[in-house]
Biotite code that builds the C-alpha atoms (Angstrom):
import biotite.structure as struc

atoms = struc.array([
    struc.Atom([-43.771, -22.495, 34.624], chain_id="A", res_id=1, res_name="MET", atom_name="CA", element="C"),
    struc.Atom([-41.328, -23.112, 31.776], chain_id="A", res_id=2, res_name="VAL", atom_name="CA", element="C"),
    struc.Atom([-40.563, -20.830, 28.834], chain_id="A", res_id=3, res_name="LEU", atom_name="CA", element="C"),
    struc.Atom([-38.334, -22.036, 26.046], chain_id="A", res_id=4, res_name="CYS", atom_name="CA", element="C"),
    struc.Atom([-37.585, -21.468, 22.397], chain_id="A", res_id=5, res_name="THR", atom_name="CA", element="C"),
    struc.Atom([-37.726, -23.845, 19.483], chain_id="A", res_id=6, res_name="SER", atom_name="CA", element="C"),
    struc.Atom([-34.809, -26.235, 19.221], chain_id="A", res_id=7, res_name="ASP", atom_name="CA", element="C"),
    struc.Atom([-34.869, -25.797, 15.443], chain_id="A", res_id=8, res_name="ASN", atom_name="CA", element="C"),
    struc.Atom([-32.283, -23.039, 14.990], chain_id="A", res_id=9, res_name="ALA", atom_name="CA", element="C"),
    struc.Atom([-32.403, -23.250, 11.193], chain_id="A", res_id=10, res_name="ALA", atom_name="CA", element="C"),
    struc.Atom([-36.149, -22.622, 11.149], chain_id="A", res_id=11, res_name="GLU", atom_name="CA", element="C"),
    struc.Atom([-35.807, -19.735, 13.603], chain_id="A", res_id=12, res_name="THR", atom_name="CA", element="C"),
    struc.Atom([-33.065, -18.157, 11.473], chain_id="A", res_id=13, res_name="GLN", atom_name="CA", element="C"),
    struc.Atom([-35.213, -18.623, 8.355], chain_id="A", res_id=14, res_name="LYS", atom_name="CA", element="C"),
    struc.Atom([-38.117, -16.799, 10.006], chain_id="A", res_id=15, res_name="ILE", atom_name="CA", element="C"),
    struc.Atom([-35.774, -14.008, 11.077], chain_id="A", res_id=16, res_name="GLY", atom_name="CA", element="C"),
    struc.Atom([-34.352, -13.770, 7.569], chain_id="A", res_id=17, res_name="GLU", atom_name="CA", element="C"),
    struc.Atom([-37.867, -13.502, 6.119], chain_id="A", res_id=18, res_name="SER", atom_name="CA", element="C"),
    struc.Atom([-38.339, -10.456, 8.360], chain_id="A", res_id=19, res_name="ARG", atom_name="CA", element="C"),
    struc.Atom([-35.083, -8.871, 7.203], chain_id="A", res_id=20, res_name="GLY", atom_name="CA", element="C"),
    struc.Atom([-33.055, -9.798, 10.295], chain_id="A", res_id=21, res_name="LEU", atom_name="CA", element="C"),
    struc.Atom([-29.486, -11.059, 10.432], chain_id="A", res_id=22, res_name="THR", atom_name="CA", element="C"),
    struc.Atom([-28.796, -14.191, 12.507], chain_id="A", res_id=23, res_name="PRO", atom_name="CA", element="C"),
    struc.Atom([-27.505, -12.037, 15.393], chain_id="A", res_id=24, res_name="VAL", atom_name="CA", element="C"),
    struc.Atom([-30.565, -9.766, 15.222], chain_id="A", res_id=25, res_name="GLN", atom_name="CA", element="C"),
    struc.Atom([-32.823, -12.838, 15.197], chain_id="A", res_id=26, res_name="THR", atom_name="CA", element="C"),
    struc.Atom([-31.081, -14.258, 18.260], chain_id="A", res_id=27, res_name="SER", atom_name="CA", element="C"),
    struc.Atom([-31.345, -10.905, 20.044], chain_id="A", res_id=28, res_name="ASN", atom_name="CA", element="C"),
    struc.Atom([-35.032, -10.613, 19.143], chain_id="A", res_id=29, res_name="ALA", atom_name="CA", element="C"),
    struc.Atom([-35.788, -14.087, 20.518], chain_id="A", res_id=30, res_name="VAL", atom_name="CA", element="C"),
    struc.Atom([-33.830, -13.442, 23.741], chain_id="A", res_id=31, res_name="SER", atom_name="CA", element="C"),
    struc.Atom([-35.456, -10.041, 24.155], chain_id="A", res_id=32, res_name="GLY", atom_name="CA", element="C"),
    struc.Atom([-38.957, -11.412, 23.657], chain_id="A", res_id=33, res_name="ALA", atom_name="CA", element="C"),
    struc.Atom([-38.346, -14.270, 26.109], chain_id="A", res_id=34, res_name="LEU", atom_name="CA", element="C"),
    struc.Atom([-36.900, -11.857, 28.652], chain_id="A", res_id=35, res_name="GLY", atom_name="CA", element="C"),
    struc.Atom([-39.845, -9.496, 28.343], chain_id="A", res_id=36, res_name="GLU", atom_name="CA", element="C"),
    struc.Atom([-42.456, -12.252, 28.619], chain_id="A", res_id=37, res_name="LEU", atom_name="CA", element="C"),
    struc.Atom([-40.650, -13.952, 31.499], chain_id="A", res_id=38, res_name="ALA", atom_name="CA", element="C"),
    struc.Atom([-40.281, -10.664, 33.356], chain_id="A", res_id=39, res_name="GLY", atom_name="CA", element="C"),
    struc.Atom([-43.997, -9.953, 33.048], chain_id="A", res_id=40, res_name="GLU", atom_name="CA", element="C"),
    struc.Atom([-44.978, -13.459, 34.191], chain_id="A", res_id=41, res_name="LEU", atom_name="CA", element="C"),
    struc.Atom([-42.512, -13.448, 37.100], chain_id="A", res_id=42, res_name="ILE", atom_name="CA", element="C"),
    struc.Atom([-43.947, -10.173, 38.359], chain_id="A", res_id=43, res_name="GLN", atom_name="CA", element="C"),
    struc.Atom([-47.599, -11.061, 37.720], chain_id="A", res_id=44, res_name="ALA", atom_name="CA", element="C"),
    struc.Atom([-47.360, -14.411, 39.519], chain_id="A", res_id=45, res_name="PHE", atom_name="CA", element="C"),
    struc.Atom([-44.845, -13.312, 42.179], chain_id="A", res_id=46, res_name="HIS", atom_name="CA", element="C"),
    struc.Atom([-42.373, -16.023, 41.199], chain_id="A", res_id=47, res_name="VAL", atom_name="CA", element="C"),
    struc.Atom([-39.520, -16.138, 43.712], chain_id="A", res_id=48, res_name="ARG", atom_name="CA", element="C"),
    struc.Atom([-37.373, -18.997, 42.388], chain_id="A", res_id=49, res_name="ARG", atom_name="CA", element="C"),
    struc.Atom([-35.740, -18.884, 38.929], chain_id="A", res_id=50, res_name="LEU", atom_name="CA", element="C"),
    struc.Atom([-33.687, -21.335, 36.905], chain_id="A", res_id=51, res_name="PHE", atom_name="CA", element="C"),
    struc.Atom([-32.287, -19.399, 33.941], chain_id="A", res_id=52, res_name="LEU", atom_name="CA", element="C"),
    struc.Atom([-30.370, -20.994, 31.091], chain_id="A", res_id=53, res_name="THR", atom_name="CA", element="C"),
    struc.Atom([-28.595, -19.390, 28.192], chain_id="A", res_id=54, res_name="GLY", atom_name="CA", element="C"),
    struc.Atom([-26.520, -16.309, 28.850], chain_id="A", res_id=55, res_name="GLY", atom_name="CA", element="C"),
    struc.Atom([-28.399, -13.922, 26.550], chain_id="A", res_id=56, res_name="ASP", atom_name="CA", element="C"),
    struc.Atom([-31.801, -15.028, 27.784], chain_id="A", res_id=57, res_name="THR", atom_name="CA", element="C"),
    struc.Atom([-30.763, -14.917, 31.444], chain_id="A", res_id=58, res_name="ALA", atom_name="CA", element="C"),
    struc.Atom([-29.414, -11.409, 30.892], chain_id="A", res_id=59, res_name="TYR", atom_name="CA", element="C"),
    struc.Atom([-32.681, -10.283, 29.289], chain_id="A", res_id=60, res_name="GLN", atom_name="CA", element="C"),
    struc.Atom([-34.804, -11.714, 32.115], chain_id="A", res_id=61, res_name="VAL", atom_name="CA", element="C"),
    struc.Atom([-32.655, -9.992, 34.729], chain_id="A", res_id=62, res_name="LEU", atom_name="CA", element="C"),
    struc.Atom([-32.717, -6.771, 32.703], chain_id="A", res_id=63, res_name="HIS", atom_name="CA", element="C"),
    struc.Atom([-36.529, -6.843, 32.532], chain_id="A", res_id=64, res_name="GLN", atom_name="CA", element="C"),
    struc.Atom([-36.670, -7.365, 36.301], chain_id="A", res_id=65, res_name="LEU", atom_name="CA", element="C"),
    struc.Atom([-34.203, -4.471, 36.788], chain_id="A", res_id=66, res_name="ARG", atom_name="CA", element="C"),
    struc.Atom([-31.787, -6.764, 38.617], chain_id="A", res_id=67, res_name="ILE", atom_name="CA", element="C"),
    struc.Atom([-28.248, -5.432, 38.429], chain_id="A", res_id=68, res_name="HIS", atom_name="CA", element="C"),
    struc.Atom([-26.637, -7.508, 41.156], chain_id="A", res_id=69, res_name="GLU", atom_name="CA", element="C"),
    struc.Atom([-26.933, -11.068, 42.429], chain_id="A", res_id=70, res_name="ILE", atom_name="CA", element="C"),
    struc.Atom([-25.381, -12.163, 45.735], chain_id="A", res_id=71, res_name="ARG", atom_name="CA", element="C"),
    struc.Atom([-23.637, -15.511, 45.406], chain_id="A", res_id=72, res_name="LEU", atom_name="CA", element="C"),
    struc.Atom([-24.955, -17.943, 48.015], chain_id="A", res_id=73, res_name="LEU", atom_name="CA", element="C"),
    struc.Atom([-23.834, -21.370, 46.845], chain_id="A", res_id=74, res_name="ASP", atom_name="CA", element="C"),
    struc.Atom([-23.201, -23.550, 43.814], chain_id="A", res_id=75, res_name="GLU", atom_name="CA", element="C"),
    struc.Atom([-25.619, -26.179, 42.574], chain_id="A", res_id=76, res_name="VAL", atom_name="CA", element="C"),
    struc.Atom([-22.709, -27.829, 40.772], chain_id="A", res_id=77, res_name="GLU", atom_name="CA", element="C"),
    struc.Atom([-19.326, -26.456, 39.718], chain_id="A", res_id=78, res_name="PRO", atom_name="CA", element="C"),
    struc.Atom([-19.924, -23.435, 37.480], chain_id="A", res_id=79, res_name="GLY", atom_name="CA", element="C"),
    struc.Atom([-23.644, -23.237, 38.249], chain_id="A", res_id=80, res_name="ILE", atom_name="CA", element="C"),
    struc.Atom([-24.281, -20.548, 40.859], chain_id="A", res_id=81, res_name="PRO", atom_name="CA", element="C"),
    struc.Atom([-27.201, -20.075, 43.210], chain_id="A", res_id=82, res_name="LEU", atom_name="CA", element="C"),
    struc.Atom([-27.703, -16.447, 44.086], chain_id="A", res_id=83, res_name="GLY", atom_name="CA", element="C"),
    struc.Atom([-30.168, -14.008, 45.572], chain_id="A", res_id=84, res_name="ALA", atom_name="CA", element="C"),
    struc.Atom([-31.469, -10.675, 44.363], chain_id="A", res_id=85, res_name="ALA", atom_name="CA", element="C"),
    struc.Atom([-32.994, -8.720, 47.172], chain_id="A", res_id=86, res_name="GLY", atom_name="CA", element="C"),
    struc.Atom([-34.488, -10.639, 50.065], chain_id="A", res_id=87, res_name="GLU", atom_name="CA", element="C"),
    struc.Atom([-36.973, -12.838, 48.230], chain_id="A", res_id=88, res_name="GLU", atom_name="CA", element="C"),
    struc.Atom([-35.730, -13.776, 44.754], chain_id="A", res_id=89, res_name="LEU", atom_name="CA", element="C"),
    struc.Atom([-33.428, -16.793, 44.369], chain_id="A", res_id=90, res_name="TYR", atom_name="CA", element="C"),
    struc.Atom([-31.794, -17.489, 41.029], chain_id="A", res_id=91, res_name="ILE", atom_name="CA", element="C"),
    struc.Atom([-29.814, -20.327, 39.487], chain_id="A", res_id=92, res_name="VAL", atom_name="CA", element="C"),
    struc.Atom([-28.101, -19.543, 36.190], chain_id="A", res_id=93, res_name="THR", atom_name="CA", element="C"),
    struc.Atom([-26.724, -22.171, 33.836], chain_id="A", res_id=94, res_name="LYS", atom_name="CA", element="C"),
    struc.Atom([-24.774, -21.391, 30.710], chain_id="A", res_id=95, res_name="ALA", atom_name="CA", element="C"),
    struc.Atom([-23.352, -23.508, 27.939], chain_id="A", res_id=96, res_name="GLY", atom_name="CA", element="C"),
    struc.Atom([-22.386, -27.103, 28.556], chain_id="A", res_id=97, res_name="ASN", atom_name="CA", element="C"),
    struc.Atom([-22.087, -26.784, 32.328], chain_id="A", res_id=98, res_name="PHE", atom_name="CA", element="C"),
    struc.Atom([-23.778, -29.289, 34.583], chain_id="A", res_id=99, res_name="GLY", atom_name="CA", element="C"),
    struc.Atom([-24.676, -32.918, 34.811], chain_id="A", res_id=100, res_name="SER", atom_name="CA", element="C"),
    struc.Atom([-27.759, -34.574, 33.350], chain_id="A", res_id=101, res_name="ARG", atom_name="CA", element="C"),
    struc.Atom([-29.519, -34.045, 36.683], chain_id="A", res_id=102, res_name="SER", atom_name="CA", element="C"),
    struc.Atom([-28.594, -30.384, 37.147], chain_id="A", res_id=103, res_name="VAL", atom_name="CA", element="C"),
    struc.Atom([-32.194, -29.159, 36.846], chain_id="A", res_id=104, res_name="MET", atom_name="CA", element="C"),
    struc.Atom([-33.329, -31.522, 39.608], chain_id="A", res_id=105, res_name="ALA", atom_name="CA", element="C"),
    struc.Atom([-30.381, -30.470, 41.760], chain_id="A", res_id=106, res_name="SER", atom_name="CA", element="C"),
    struc.Atom([-31.223, -26.811, 41.148], chain_id="A", res_id=107, res_name="ALA", atom_name="CA", element="C"),
    struc.Atom([-34.867, -27.379, 42.095], chain_id="A", res_id=108, res_name="ALA", atom_name="CA", element="C"),
    struc.Atom([-33.765, -28.933, 45.399], chain_id="A", res_id=109, res_name="ILE", atom_name="CA", element="C"),
    struc.Atom([-31.384, -26.031, 46.115], chain_id="A", res_id=110, res_name="LYS", atom_name="CA", element="C"),
    struc.Atom([-34.030, -23.459, 45.201], chain_id="A", res_id=111, res_name="LEU", atom_name="CA", element="C"),
    struc.Atom([-36.412, -25.082, 47.671], chain_id="A", res_id=112, res_name="GLN", atom_name="CA", element="C"),
    struc.Atom([-33.863, -24.685, 50.439], chain_id="A", res_id=113, res_name="GLY", atom_name="CA", element="C"),
    struc.Atom([-32.275, -28.123, 50.207], chain_id="A", res_id=114, res_name="GLY", atom_name="CA", element="C"),
])
């Protein structure tokens, strides 16, 4: 399952502006909505492996899941941690320009126990 936003930031900001939101409020609304939807889907489908990108969105997903602590287990690549929350949920977080072109494939392998 993959959730993502539009890659057209100008259009997203224009929609936010039409609803009376500042650019920061628009960004927060998008991250909040993604976090809420992801949290509901993760719980409904008992997802136990997560690859989260974007700091604000990752924060919102973890907030929705009421996760306040992640134990560091390993690194997929430098700056890209693999952690665990509880006994069953494994999480890779990737922010900014970290990672190689194949980081998602590497993360999938790590998340599967490789």
